[in-house]
C-alpha positions, 0 to 999 in steps of 0.5 A: 500500500506504500504506493497509495496517495495519502490524500486517497487514504484520508478520503477512505478513512473519512468515508461515511458510505454505509456497509451492508452490515454493521459489525460489532467487535469485542476488543480489549473488553470494549465493543466497537461498532463498525458500520461505515467504510471509513470506520472499517478502514480506520479500524483495520489500519489502526492495528499494527501490521504485525497483528494482521501478519497471519491474515495479510492477504485477507487484510490487503483484500479488505483494504483494497475493497474499502478503497474501492467502496469509498470511491463507488458505493455500489462496491460496498457488498464486496467490501462488507464480504471482505471484512466479514471474511477477515474478521471471522478468520481473525476470530473477531466475530 
């Protein structure tokens, strides 16, 4: 993702495009609700790369899907599915 324009990343993290589902994840004793593209992008980029190492391919797929969904809301289905797959494999759901 190093070749991605920083302005694009800001746009993705600020996106209020709703996902097809709201994810409720329990992390460190607190429930985190993720319902928009921006919230999901901030969540999966806020954790270190080491924490996602085991799920690197799924993490990358989710990032790309969120970037596409931020640019085109029709792609939220794919972004939601990519997130669900990542969260299930990482045992967050």
